[in-house]
PQR file with spaces between the fields and no chain letter, atoms N, CA, C, O and H, PARSE charges and radii, in Angstrom:
ATOM       1  N    UNK     1       0.852   -1.156    0.000 -0.4000 1.5000
ATOM       2  CA   UNK     1       0.000    0.000    0.000 -0.0000 2.0000
ATOM       3  C    UNK     1       0.906    1.230    0.000  0.5500 1.7000
ATOM       4  O    UNK     1       1.924    1.283    0.690 -0.5500 1.4000
ATOM       5  N    UNK     2       0.502    2.203   -0.790 -0.4000 1.5000
ATOM       6  CA   UNK     2       1.278    3.434   -0.893 -0.0000 2.0000
ATOM       7  C    UNK     2       0.336    4.628   -0.952  0.5500 1.7000
ATOM       8  O    UNK     2      -0.669    4.616   -1.662 -0.5500 1.4000
ATOM       9  H    UNK     2      -0.325    2.160   -1.350  0.4000 1.0000
ATOM      10  N    UNK     3       0.682    5.649   -0.195 -0.4000 1.5000
ATOM      11  CA   UNK     3      -0.064    6.903   -0.234 -0.0000 2.0000
ATOM      12  C    UNK     3       0.963    8.003   -0.446  0.5500 1.7000
ATOM      13  O    UNK     3       1.812    8.239    0.414 -0.5500 1.4000
ATOM      14  H    UNK     3       1.498    5.658    0.382  0.4000 1.0000
ATOM      15  N    UNK     4       0.889    8.670   -1.577 -0.4000 1.5000
ATOM      16  CA   UNK     4       1.874    9.702   -1.862 -0.0000 2.0000
ATOM      17  C    UNK     4       1.430   10.600   -2.992  0.5500 1.7000
ATOM      18  O    UNK     4       0.305   10.516   -3.483 -0.5500 1.4000
ATOM      19  H    UNK     4       0.200    8.478   -2.276  0.4000 1.0000
ATOM      20  N    UNK     5       2.343   11.456   -3.387 -0.4000 1.5000
ATOM      21  CA   UNK     5       2.019   12.416   -4.438 -0.0000 2.0000
ATOM      22  C    UNK     5       1.864   11.714   -5.775  0.5500 1.7000
ATOM      23  O    UNK     5       2.462   10.666   -6.018 -0.5500 1.4000
ATOM      24  H    UNK     5       3.257   11.524   -2.988  0.4000 1.0000
ATOM      25  N    UNK     6       1.072   12.295   -6.617 -0.4000 1.5000
ATOM      26  CA   UNK     6       0.876   11.801   -7.968 -0.0000 2.0000
ATOM      27  C    UNK     6       2.102   12.209   -8.787  0.5500 1.7000
ATOM      28  O    UNK     6       2.335   13.399   -8.995 -0.5500 1.4000
ATOM      29  H    UNK     6       0.587   13.147   -6.420  0.4000 1.0000
ATOM      30  N    UNK     7       2.883   11.237   -9.252 -0.4000 1.5000
ATOM      31  CA   UNK     7       4.138   11.510   -9.967 -0.0000 2.0000
ATOM      32  C    UNK     7       3.881   12.294  -11.252  0.5500 1.7000
ATOM      33  O    UNK     7       4.656   13.188  -11.592 -0.5500 1.4000
ATOM      34  H    UNK     7       2.693   10.270   -9.083  0.4000 1.0000
ATOM      35  N    UNK     8       2.820   11.976  -11.961 -0.4000 1.5000
ATOM      36  CA   UNK     8       2.520   12.688  -13.203 -0.0000 2.0000
ATOM      37  C    UNK     8       2.268   14.168  -12.931  0.5500 1.7000
ATOM      38  O    UNK     8       2.727   15.032  -13.678 -0.5500 1.4000
ATOM      39  H    UNK     8       2.190   11.250  -11.686  0.4000 1.0000
ATOM      40  N    UNK     9       1.547   14.447  -11.872 -0.4000 1.5000
ATOM      41  CA   UNK     9       1.256   15.843  -11.513 -0.0000 2.0000
ATOM      42  C    UNK     9       2.538   16.586  -11.146  0.5500 1.7000
ATOM      43  O    UNK     9       2.702   17.749  -11.514 -0.5500 1.4000
ATOM      44  H    UNK     9       1.174   13.745  -11.266  0.4000 1.0000
ATOM      45  N    UNK    10       3.437   15.940  -10.435 -0.4000 1.5000
ATOM      46  CA   UNK    10       4.711   16.564  -10.055 -0.0000 2.0000
ATOM      47  C    UNK    10       5.565   16.862  -11.290  0.5500 1.7000
ATOM      48  O    UNK    10       6.208   17.909  -11.365 -0.5500 1.4000
ATOM      49  H    UNK    10       3.305   14.995  -10.136  0.4000 1.0000
ATOM      50  N    UNK    11       5.570   15.941  -12.255 -0.4000 1.5000
ATOM      51  CA   UNK    11       6.324   16.162  -13.495 -0.0000 2.0000
ATOM      52  C    UNK    11       5.729   17.325  -14.280  0.5500 1.7000
ATOM      53  O    UNK    11       6.456   18.125  -14.868 -0.5500 1.4000
ATOM      54  H    UNK    11       5.048   15.091  -12.194  0.4000 1.0000
ATOM      55  N    UNK    12       4.420   17.409  -14.286 -0.4000 1.5000
ATOM      56  CA   UNK    12       3.754   18.502  -14.993 -0.0000 2.0000
ATOM      57  C    UNK    12       4.117   19.850  -14.376  0.5500 1.7000
ATOM      58  O    UNK    12       4.383   20.812  -15.096 -0.5500 1.4000
ATOM      59  H    UNK    12       3.829   16.758  -13.809  0.4000 1.0000
ATOM      60  N    UNK    13       4.127   19.921  -13.061 -0.4000 1.5000
ATOM      61  CA   UNK    13       4.489   21.164  -12.376 -0.0000 2.0000
ATOM      62  C    UNK    13       5.959   21.514  -12.605  0.5500 1.7000
ATOM      63  O    UNK    13       6.305   22.689  -12.726 -0.5500 1.4000
ATOM      64  H    UNK    13       3.911   19.139  -12.476  0.4000 1.0000
ATOM      65  N    UNK    14       6.825   20.500  -12.664 -0.4000 1.5000
ATOM      66  CA   UNK    14       8.243   20.744  -12.941 -0.0000 2.0000
ATOM      67  C    UNK    14       8.419   21.324  -14.343  0.5500 1.7000
ATOM      68  O    UNK    14       9.271   22.188  -14.556 -0.5500 1.4000
ATOM      69  H    UNK    14       6.544   19.546  -12.566  0.4000 1.0000
ATOM      70  N    UNK    15       7.624   20.858  -15.290 -0.4000 1.5000
ATOM      71  CA   UNK    15       7.697   21.385  -16.653 -0.0000 2.0000
ATOM      72  C    UNK    15       7.291   22.854  -16.684  0.5500 1.7000
ATOM      73  O    UNK    15       7.886   23.638  -17.423 -0.5500 1.4000
ATOM      74  H    UNK    15       6.932   20.157  -15.117  0.4000 1.0000
ATOM      75  N    UNK    16       6.301   23.236  -15.906 -0.4000 1.5000
ATOM      76  CA   UNK    16       5.878   24.634  -15.837 -0.0000 2.0000
ATOM      77  C    UNK    16       7.002   25.492  -15.256  0.5500 1.7000
ATOM      78  O    UNK    16       7.259   26.594  -15.740 -0.5500 1.4000
ATOM      79  H    UNK    16       5.817   22.599  -15.306  0.4000 1.0000
ATOM      80  N    UNK    17       7.669   24.987  -14.220 -0.4000 1.5000
ATOM      81  CA   UNK    17       8.808   25.706  -13.628 -0.0000 2.0000
ATOM      82  C    UNK    17       9.924   25.877  -14.654  0.5500 1.7000
ATOM      83  O    UNK    17      10.485   26.964  -14.792 -0.5500 1.4000
ATOM      84  H    UNK    17       7.461   24.091  -13.826  0.4000 1.0000
ATOM      85  N    UNK    18      10.244   24.805  -15.371 -0.4000 1.5000
ATOM      86  CA   UNK    18      11.315   24.872  -16.374 -0.0000 2.0000
ATOM      87  C    UNK    18      10.971   25.885  -17.459  0.5500 1.7000
ATOM      88  O    UNK    18      11.845   26.614  -17.927 -0.5500 1.4000
ATOM      89  H    UNK    18       9.789   23.922  -15.259  0.4000 1.0000
ATOM      90  N    UNK    19       9.717   25.935  -17.858 -0.4000 1.5000
ATOM      91  CA   UNK    19       9.288   26.901  -18.862 -0.0000 2.0000
ATOM      92  C    UNK    19       9.525   28.329  -18.379  0.5500 1.7000
ATOM      93  O    UNK    19      10.011   29.175  -19.130 -0.5500 1.4000
ATOM      94  H    UNK    19       9.007   25.343  -17.477  0.4000 1.0000
ATOM      95  N    UNK    20       9.181   28.586  -17.132 -0.4000 1.5000
ATOM      96  CA   UNK    20       9.385   29.932  -16.573 -0.0000 2.0000
ATOM      97  C    UNK    20      10.875   30.276  -16.504  0.5500 1.7000
ATOM      98  O    UNK    20      11.266   31.404  -16.803 -0.5500 1.4000
ATOM      99  H    UNK    20       8.787   27.899  -16.522  0.4000 1.0000
ATOM     100  N    UNK    21      11.702   29.310  -16.112 -0.4000 1.5000
ATOM     101  CA   UNK    21      13.144   29.546  -16.015 -0.0000 2.0000
ATOM     102  C    UNK    21      13.736   29.798  -17.398  0.5500 1.7000
ATOM     103  O    UNK    21      14.557   30.698  -17.571 -0.5500 1.4000
ATOM     104  H    UNK    21      11.385   28.393  -15.869  0.4000 1.0000
ATOM     105  N    UNK    22      13.323   29.010  -18.370 -0.4000 1.5000
ATOM     106  CA   UNK    22      13.838   29.183  -19.733 -0.0000 2.0000
ATOM     107  C    UNK    22      13.396   30.503  -20.357  0.5500 1.7000
ATOM     108  O    UNK    22      14.040   31.014  -21.273 -0.5500 1.4000
ATOM     109  H    UNK    22      12.656   28.279  -18.230  0.4000 1.0000
ATOM     110  N    UNK    23      12.297   31.046  -19.852 -0.4000 1.5000
ATOM     111  CA   UNK    23      11.820   32.349  -20.348 -0.0000 2.0000
ATOM     112  C    UNK    23      12.455   33.509  -19.586  0.5500 1.7000
ATOM     113  O    UNK    23      12.114   34.667  -19.824 -0.5500 1.4000
ATOM     114  H    UNK    23      11.775   30.631  -19.107  0.4000 1.0000
ATOM     115  N    UNK    24      13.391   33.200  -18.659 -0.4000 1.5000
ATOM     116  CA   UNK    24      14.142   34.257  -17.999 -0.0000 2.0000
ATOM     117  C    UNK    24      13.873   34.485  -16.529  0.5500 1.7000
ATOM     118  O    UNK    24      14.519   35.336  -15.917 -0.5500 1.4000
ATOM     119  H    UNK    24      13.669   32.259  -18.466  0.4000 1.0000
ATOM     120  N    UNK    25      12.946   33.758  -15.944 -0.4000 1.5000
ATOM     121  CA   UNK    25      12.670   33.938  -14.515 -0.0000 2.0000
ATOM     122  C    UNK    25      13.828   33.384  -13.685  0.5500 1.7000
ATOM     123  O    UNK    25      14.437   32.376  -14.043 -0.5500 1.4000
ATOM     124  H    UNK    25      12.421   33.067  -16.441  0.4000 1.0000
ATOM     125  N    UNK    26      14.118   34.053  -12.585 -0.4000 1.5000
ATOM     126  CA   UNK    26      15.161   33.573  -11.686 -0.0000 2.0000
ATOM     127  C    UNK    26      14.572   32.471  -10.804  0.5500 1.7000
ATOM     128  O    UNK    26      13.512   32.661  -10.208 -0.5500 1.4000
ATOM     129  H    UNK    26      13.623   34.872  -12.294  0.4000 1.0000
ATOM     130  N    UNK    27      15.239   31.333  -10.716 -0.4000 1.5000
ATOM     131  CA   UNK    27      14.723   30.241   -9.880 -0.0000 2.0000
ATOM     132  C    UNK    27      14.473   30.669   -8.426  0.5500 1.7000
ATOM     133  O    UNK    27      13.535   30.182   -7.795 -0.5500 1.4000
ATOM     134  H    UNK    27      16.100   31.179  -11.200  0.4000 1.0000
ATOM     135  N    UNK    28      15.292   31.561   -7.899 -0.4000 1.5000
ATOM     136  CA   UNK    28      15.125   32.004   -6.517 -0.0000 2.0000
ATOM     137  C    UNK    28      13.860   32.831   -6.323  0.5500 1.7000
ATOM     138  O    UNK    28      13.355   32.944   -5.207 -0.5500 1.4000
ATOM     139  H    UNK    28      16.054   31.957   -8.412  0.4000 1.0000
ATOM     140  N    UNK    29      13.348   33.410   -7.410 -0.4000 1.5000
ATOM     141  CA   UNK    29      12.139   34.230   -7.321 -0.0000 2.0000
ATOM     142  C    UNK    29      10.854   33.417   -7.461  0.5500 1.7000
ATOM     143  O    UNK    29       9.769   33.930   -7.186 -0.5500 1.4000
ATOM     144  H    UNK    29      13.759   33.318   -8.317  0.4000 1.0000
ATOM     145  N    UNK    30      10.960   32.170   -7.880 -0.4000 1.5000
ATOM     146  CA   UNK    30       9.764   31.343   -8.064 -0.0000 2.0000
ATOM     147  C    UNK    30       9.289   30.803   -6.717  0.5500 1.7000
ATOM     148  O    UNK    30      10.103   30.398   -5.887 -0.5500 1.4000
ATOM     149  H    UNK    30      11.841   31.753   -8.104  0.4000 1.0000
ATOM     150  N    UNK    31       7.984   30.795   -6.501 -0.4000 1.5000
ATOM     151  CA   UNK    31       7.470   30.306   -5.211 -0.0000 2.0000
ATOM     152  C    UNK    31       7.607   28.785   -5.102  0.5500 1.7000
ATOM     153  O    UNK    31       7.596   28.065   -6.100 -0.5500 1.4000
ATOM     154  H    UNK    31       7.322   31.124   -7.176  0.4000 1.0000
ATOM     155  N    UNK    32       7.734   28.330   -3.875 -0.4000 1.5000
ATOM     156  CA   UNK    32       7.764   26.893   -3.618 -0.0000 2.0000
ATOM     157  C    UNK    32       6.326   26.412   -3.560  0.5500 1.7000
ATOM     158  O    UNK    32       5.487   27.009   -2.885 -0.5500 1.4000
ATOM     159  H    UNK    32       7.742   28.915   -3.064  0.4000 1.0000
ATOM     160  N    UNK    33       6.051   25.335   -4.266 -0.4000 1.5000
ATOM     161  CA   UNK    33       4.694   24.783   -4.274 -0.0000 2.0000
ATOM     162  C    UNK    33       4.685   23.441   -3.569  0.5500 1.7000
ATOM     163  O    UNK    33       5.639   22.668   -3.655 -0.5500 1.4000
ATOM     164  H    UNK    33       6.733   24.851   -4.814  0.4000 1.0000
ATOM     165  N    UNK    34       3.600   23.182   -2.875 -0.4000 1.5000
ATOM     166  CA   UNK    34       3.413   21.889   -2.248 -0.0000 2.0000
ATOM     167  C    UNK    34       2.482   21.063   -3.116  0.5500 1.7000
ATOM     168  O    UNK    34       1.608   21.612   -3.787 -0.5500 1.4000
ATOM     169  H    UNK    34       2.825   23.810   -2.806  0.4000 1.0000
ATOM     170  N    UNK    35       2.658   19.754   -3.110 -0.4000 1.5000
ATOM     171  CA   UNK    35       1.761   18.903   -3.902 -0.0000 2.0000
ATOM     172  C    UNK    35       0.315   19.072   -3.440  0.5500 1.7000
ATOM     173  O    UNK    35       0.043   19.274   -2.257 -0.5500 1.4000
ATOM     174  H    UNK    35       3.368   19.308   -2.565  0.4000 1.0000
ATOM     175  N    UNK    36      -0.586   18.987   -4.383 -0.4000 1.5000
ATOM     176  CA   UNK    36      -2.002   19.118   -4.050 -0.0000 2.0000
ATOM     177  C    UNK    36      -2.784   17.851   -4.390  0.5500 1.7000
ATOM     178  O    UNK    36      -3.925   17.691   -3.957 -0.5500 1.4000
ATOM     179  H    UNK    36      -0.365   18.823   -5.344  0.4000 1.0000
ATOM     180  N    UNK    37      -2.179   16.956   -5.160 -0.4000 1.5000
ATOM     181  CA   UNK    37      -2.879   15.741   -5.557 -0.0000 2.0000
ATOM     182  C    UNK    37      -2.115   14.527   -5.034  0.5500 1.7000
ATOM     183  O    UNK    37      -0.951   14.315   -5.373 -0.5500 1.4000
ATOM     184  H    UNK    37      -1.252   17.086   -5.512  0.4000 1.0000
ATOM     185  N    UNK    38      -2.787   13.743   -4.210 -0.4000 1.5000
ATOM     186  CA   UNK    38      -2.206   12.531   -3.641 -0.0000 2.0000
ATOM     187  C    UNK    38      -3.020   11.339   -4.113  0.5500 1.7000
ATOM     188  O    UNK    38      -4.187   11.477   -4.480 -0.5500 1.4000
ATOM     189  H    UNK    38      -3.733   13.916   -3.935  0.4000 1.0000
ATOM     190  N    UNK    39      -2.396   10.166   -4.100 -0.4000 1.5000
ATOM     191  CA   UNK    39      -3.134    8.973   -4.509 -0.0000 2.0000
ATOM     192  C    UNK    39      -2.805    7.798   -3.602  0.5500 1.7000
ATOM     193  O    UNK    39      -1.701    7.687   -3.069 -0.5500 1.4000
ATOM     194  H    UNK    39      -1.448   10.054   -3.801  0.4000 1.0000
ATOM     195  N    UNK    40      -3.790    6.926   -3.442 -0.4000 1.5000
ATOM     196  CA   UNK    40      -3.649    5.717   -2.638 -0.0000 2.0000
ATOM     197  C    UNK    40      -3.643    4.529   -3.594  0.5500 1.7000
ATOM     198  O    UNK    40      -4.580    4.332   -4.368 -0.5500 1.4000
ATOM     199  H    UNK    40      -4.687    7.017   -3.875  0.4000 1.0000
ATOM     200  N    UNK    41      -2.568    3.739   -3.527 -0.4000 1.5000
ATOM     201  CA   UNK    41      -2.432    2.552   -4.367 -0.0000 2.0000
ATOM     202  C    UNK    41      -2.308    1.343   -3.446  0.5500 1.7000
ATOM     203  O    UNK    41      -1.524    1.352   -2.497 -0.5500 1.4000
ATOM     204  H    UNK    41      -1.807    3.899   -2.898  0.4000 1.0000
ATOM     205  N    UNK    42      -3.087    0.305   -3.735 -0.4000 1.5000
ATOM     206  CA   UNK    42      -3.063   -0.913   -2.930 -0.0000 2.0000
ATOM     207  C    UNK    42      -2.722   -2.090   -3.828  0.5500 1.7000
ATOM     208  O    UNK    42      -3.340   -2.286   -4.874 -0.5500 1.4000
ATOM     209  H    UNK    42      -3.724    0.298   -4.506  0.4000 1.0000
ATOM     210  N    UNK    43      -1.727   -2.876   -3.409 -0.4000 1.5000
ATOM     211  CA   UNK    43      -1.313   -4.053   -4.151 -0.0000 2.0000
ATOM     212  C    UNK    43      -1.889   -5.285   -3.450  0.5500 1.7000
ATOM     213  O    UNK    43      -1.378   -5.718   -2.417 -0.5500 1.4000
ATOM     214  H    UNK    43      -1.225   -2.716   -2.559  0.4000 1.0000
ATOM     215  N    UNK    44      -2.954   -5.840   -4.020 -0.4000 1.5000
ATOM     216  CA   UNK    44      -3.616   -6.986   -3.397 -0.0000 2.0000
ATOM     217  C    UNK    44      -2.771   -8.245   -3.477  0.5500 1.7000
ATOM     218  O    UNK    44      -2.839   -9.098   -2.592 -0.5500 1.4000
ATOM     219  H    UNK    44      -3.370   -5.488   -4.858  0.4000 1.0000
ATOM     220  N    UNK    45      -1.976   -8.367   -4.532 -0.4000 1.5000
ATOM     221  CA   UNK    45      -1.125   -9.548   -4.678 -0.0000 2.0000
ATOM     222  C    UNK    45      -0.093   -9.594   -3.547  0.5500 1.7000
ATOM     223  O    UNK    45       0.145  -10.650   -2.961 -0.5500 1.4000
ATOM     224  H    UNK    45      -1.921   -7.674   -5.251  0.4000 1.0000
ATOM     225  N    UNK    46       0.512   -8.451   -3.245 -0.4000 1.5000
ATOM     226  CA   UNK    46       1.479   -8.386   -2.150 -0.0000 2.0000
ATOM     227  C    UNK    46       0.787   -8.607   -0.801  0.5500 1.7000
ATOM     228  O    UNK    46       1.326   -9.286    0.073 -0.5500 1.4000
ATOM     229  H    UNK    46       0.319   -7.593   -3.721  0.4000 1.0000
ATOM     230  N    UNK    47      -0.399   -8.036   -0.638 -0.4000 1.5000
ATOM     231  CA   UNK    47      -1.142   -8.213    0.613 -0.0000 2.0000
ATOM     232  C    UNK    47      -1.465   -9.691    0.837  0.5500 1.7000
ATOM     233  O    UNK    47      -1.344  -10.203    1.950 -0.5500 1.4000
ATOM     234  H    UNK    47      -0.837   -7.485   -1.348  0.4000 1.0000
ATOM     235  N    UNK    48      -1.872  -10.362   -0.227 -0.4000 1.5000
ATOM     236  CA   UNK    48      -2.193  -11.792   -0.120 -0.0000 2.0000
ATOM     237  C    UNK    48      -0.946  -12.601    0.233  0.5500 1.7000
ATOM     238  O    UNK    48      -1.016  -13.525    1.043 -0.5500 1.4000
ATOM     239  H    UNK    48      -1.970   -9.946   -1.131  0.4000 1.0000
ATOM     240  N    UNK    49       0.201  -12.258   -0.373 -0.4000 1.5000
ATOM     241  CA   UNK    49       1.452  -12.965   -0.092 -0.0000 2.0000
ATOM     242  C    UNK    49       1.867  -12.782    1.370  0.5500 1.7000
ATOM     243  O    UNK    49       2.493  -13.665    1.958 -0.5500 1.4000
ATOM     244  H    UNK    49       0.258  -11.507   -1.031  0.4000 1.0000
ATOM     245  N    UNK    50       1.519  -11.644    1.946 -0.4000 1.5000
ATOM     246  CA   UNK    50       1.848  -11.372    3.349 -0.0000 2.0000
ATOM     247  C    UNK    50       0.772  -11.876    4.313  0.5500 1.7000
ATOM     248  O    UNK    50       0.936  -11.805    5.531 -0.5500 1.4000
ATOM     249  H    UNK    50       1.011  -10.927    1.469  0.4000 1.0000
ATOM     250  N    UNK    51      -0.325  -12.384    3.757 -0.4000 1.5000
ATOM     251  CA   UNK    51      -1.408  -12.885    4.589 -0.0000 2.0000
ATOM     252  C    UNK    51      -2.283  -11.794    5.173  0.5500 1.7000
ATOM     253  O    UNK    51      -2.908  -11.984    6.217 -0.5500 1.4000
ATOM     254  H    UNK    51      -0.458  -12.442    2.768  0.4000 1.0000
ATOM     255  N    UNK    52      -2.329  -10.651    4.502 -0.4000 1.5000
ATOM     256  CA   UNK    52      -3.128   -9.520    4.983 -0.0000 2.0000
ATOM     257  C    UNK    52      -4.474   -9.464    4.275  0.5500 1.7000
ATOM     258  O    UNK    52      -4.589   -9.822    3.103 -0.5500 1.4000
ATOM     259  H    UNK    52      -1.822  -10.497    3.654  0.4000 1.0000
ATOM     260  N    UNK    53      -5.473   -9.016    4.990 -0.4000 1.5000
ATOM     261  CA   UNK    53      -6.793   -8.789    4.411 -0.0000 2.0000
ATOM     262  C    UNK    53      -7.055   -7.286    4.429  0.5500 1.7000
ATOM     263  O    UNK    53      -7.019   -6.652    5.483 -0.5500 1.4000
ATOM     264  H    UNK    53      -5.380   -8.724    5.942  0.4000 1.0000
ATOM     265  N    UNK    54      -7.317   -6.733    3.264 -0.4000 1.5000
ATOM     266  CA   UNK    54      -7.578   -5.297    3.145 -0.0000 2.0000
ATOM     267  C    UNK    54      -9.098   -5.090    3.213  0.5500 1.7000
ATOM     268  O    UNK    54      -9.830   -5.705    2.439 -0.5500 1.4000
ATOM     269  H    UNK    54      -7.347   -7.249    2.407  0.4000 1.0000
ATOM     270  N    UNK    55      -9.580   -4.243    4.115 -0.4000 1.5000
ATOM     271  CA   UNK    55     -11.024   -3.997    4.224 -0.0000 2.0000
ATOM     272  C    UNK    55     -11.602   -3.420    2.923  0.5500 1.7000
ATOM     273  O    UNK    55     -10.950   -2.641    2.227 -0.5500 1.4000
ATOM     274  H    UNK    55      -8.985   -3.743    4.744  0.4000 1.0000
ATOM     275  N    UNK    56     -12.815   -3.816    2.622 -0.4000 1.5000
ATOM     276  CA   UNK    56     -13.485   -3.359    1.402 -0.0000 2.0000
ATOM     277  C    UNK    56     -13.623   -1.838    1.370  0.5500 1.7000
ATOM     278  O    UNK    56     -13.528   -1.226    0.306 -0.5500 1.4000
ATOM     279  H    UNK    56     -13.344   -4.449    3.188  0.4000 1.0000
ATOM     280  N    UNK    57     -13.845   -1.235    2.524 -0.4000 1.5000
ATOM     281  CA   UNK    57     -13.990    0.228    2.561 -0.0000 2.0000
ATOM     282  C    UNK    57     -12.703    0.924    2.117  0.5500 1.7000
ATOM     283  O    UNK    57     -12.752    1.970    1.469 -0.5500 1.4000
ATOM     284  H    UNK    57     -13.923   -1.732    3.388  0.4000 1.0000
ATOM     285  N    UNK    58     -11.558    0.345    2.465 -0.4000 1.5000
ATOM     286  CA   UNK    58     -10.282    0.916    2.042 -0.0000 2.0000
ATOM     287  C    UNK    58     -10.053    0.699    0.551  0.5500 1.7000
ATOM     288  O    UNK    58      -9.526    1.575   -0.134 -0.5500 1.4000
ATOM     289  H    UNK    58     -11.519   -0.505    2.992  0.4000 1.0000
ATOM     290  N    UNK    59     -10.446   -0.460    0.052 -0.4000 1.5000
ATOM     291  CA   UNK    59     -10.313   -0.743   -1.377 -0.0000 2.0000
ATOM     292  C    UNK    59     -11.170    0.214   -2.210  0.5500 1.7000
ATOM     293  O    UNK    59     -10.776    0.605   -3.308 -0.5500 1.4000
ATOM     294  H    UNK    59     -10.874   -1.172    0.608  0.4000 1.0000
ATOM     295  N    UNK    60     -12.317    0.582   -1.700 -0.4000 1.5000
ATOM     296  CA   UNK    60     -13.191    1.507   -2.424 -0.0000 2.0000
ATOM     297  C    UNK    60     -12.618    2.910   -2.466  0.5500 1.7000
ATOM     298  O    UNK    60     -12.894    3.661   -3.401 -0.5500 1.4000
ATOM     299  H    UNK    60     -12.638    0.265   -0.807  0.4000 1.0000
ATOM     300  N    UNK    61     -11.836    3.270   -1.484 -0.4000 1.5000
ATOM     301  CA   UNK    61     -11.238    4.620   -1.426 -0.0000 2.0000
ATOM     302  C    UNK    61      -9.964    4.729   -2.243  0.5500 1.7000
ATOM     303  O    UNK    61      -9.520    5.835   -2.550 -0.5500 1.4000
ATOM     304  H    UNK    61     -11.612    2.659   -0.724  0.4000 1.0000
ATOM     305  N    UNK    62      -9.369    3.594   -2.602 -0.4000 1.5000
ATOM     306  CA   UNK    62      -8.095    3.589   -3.319 -0.0000 2.0000
ATOM     307  C    UNK    62      -8.255    4.155   -4.735  0.5500 1.7000
ATOM     308  O    UNK    62      -9.267    3.931   -5.399 -0.5500 1.4000
ATOM     309  H    UNK    62      -9.730    2.695   -2.353  0.4000 1.0000
ATOM     310  N    UNK    63      -7.232    4.893   -5.178 -0.4000 1.5000
ATOM     311  CA   UNK    63      -7.220    5.414   -6.539 -0.0000 2.0000
ATOM     312  C    UNK    63      -6.859    4.312   -7.530  0.5500 1.7000
ATOM     313  O    UNK    63      -7.317    4.315   -8.672 -0.5500 1.4000
ATOM     314  H    UNK    63      -6.410    5.075   -4.639  0.4000 1.0000
ATOM     315  N    UNK    64      -6.029    3.364   -7.075 -0.4000 1.5000
ATOM     316  CA   UNK    64      -5.619    2.255   -7.933 -0.0000 2.0000
ATOM     317  C    UNK    64      -5.468    1.002   -7.078  0.5500 1.7000
ATOM     318  O    UNK    64      -4.895    1.040   -5.989 -0.5500 1.4000
ATOM     319  H    UNK    64      -5.658    3.361   -6.147  0.4000 1.0000
ATOM     320  N    UNK    65      -5.993   -0.113   -7.593 -0.4000 1.5000
ATOM     321  CA   UNK    65      -5.850   -1.402   -6.918 -0.0000 2.0000
ATOM     322  C    UNK    65      -5.146   -2.347   -7.890  0.5500 1.7000
ATOM     323  O    UNK    65      -5.636   -2.607   -8.989 -0.5500 1.4000
ATOM     324  H    UNK    65      -6.459   -0.144   -8.477  0.4000 1.0000
ATOM     325  N    UNK    66      -3.997   -2.853   -7.468 -0.4000 1.5000
ATOM     326  CA   UNK    66      -3.235   -3.795   -8.289 -0.0000 2.0000
ATOM     327  C    UNK    66      -3.615   -5.193   -7.854  0.5500 1.7000
ATOM     328  O    UNK    66      -3.497   -5.541   -6.679 -0.5500 1.4000
ATOM     329  H    UNK    66      -3.599   -2.642   -6.575  0.4000 1.0000
ATOM     330  N    UNK    67      -4.077   -6.001   -8.813 -0.4000 1.5000
ATOM     331  CA   UNK    67      -4.515   -7.352   -8.461 -0.0000 2.0000
ATOM     332  C    UNK    67      -3.518   -8.366   -8.846  0.5500 1.7000
ATOM     333  O    UNK    67      -3.730   -9.557   -8.621 -0.5500 1.4000
ATOM     334  H    UNK    67      -4.173   -5.718   -9.767  0.4000 1.0000
């Protein structure tokens, strides 16, 4: 199980920063941004191998379930 930032969203934001820098903005003048999109991924195959049972309510909340 993993709960963390959405990697695609972070890459997209990095591209926006690079665009601003390439257009002449000073990196020190750019604001620091915190991630706003997080995702929950559950690996049922790994859970089964460990003998864990994941509650259905948690599975319904997950953004991605790996079977």
